[in-house]
C-alpha positions, 0 to 999 in steps of 0.5 A: 917228164914223160910227154909226147912232144907232137901228141902231148900224151901224159902218163895217167893214173889207174889202178891194179886190180887183183882176182879179189878186186883188191885195188892199187894205183898204177901209173900208164905210161906213153910208149915213148921213144926218142927219134931222130927226124930229117927237117929238110927246111932247116937241114938238119936232124931234129930229136924228139922224144915222141909215142908210137901215135906221134910217129904215125901222125909226123908219117902222115902229115910230114915233120915240118906241119906236125910241128906246126901243130904240135900240142907240147910246148914250142920251147922243147925244140 
C-alpha cells in the first residue's frame, strides 16, 4: 500500500477534467521514495518508504524523534 511511514500520507481520489468538463476518476499518489537512514541510537540502517515531506521532517527533527512521532503503525519498522 502506498503510505508514508512518517507523515501517514496516502493516495487521494480526484477527477480528470477534460476541456468539455467531462470528469473521470483518478488517483493522486504520494511522492514516495524508499530511503535508508542511519540510526545512531541503534547503530544500523533503517529503510523507510517516505514522502519528500517526510524526508524534510526527518532532516528537521532527526530520525529518532520523527519515528517516535510517526503517524504510521509502529509495526512497519
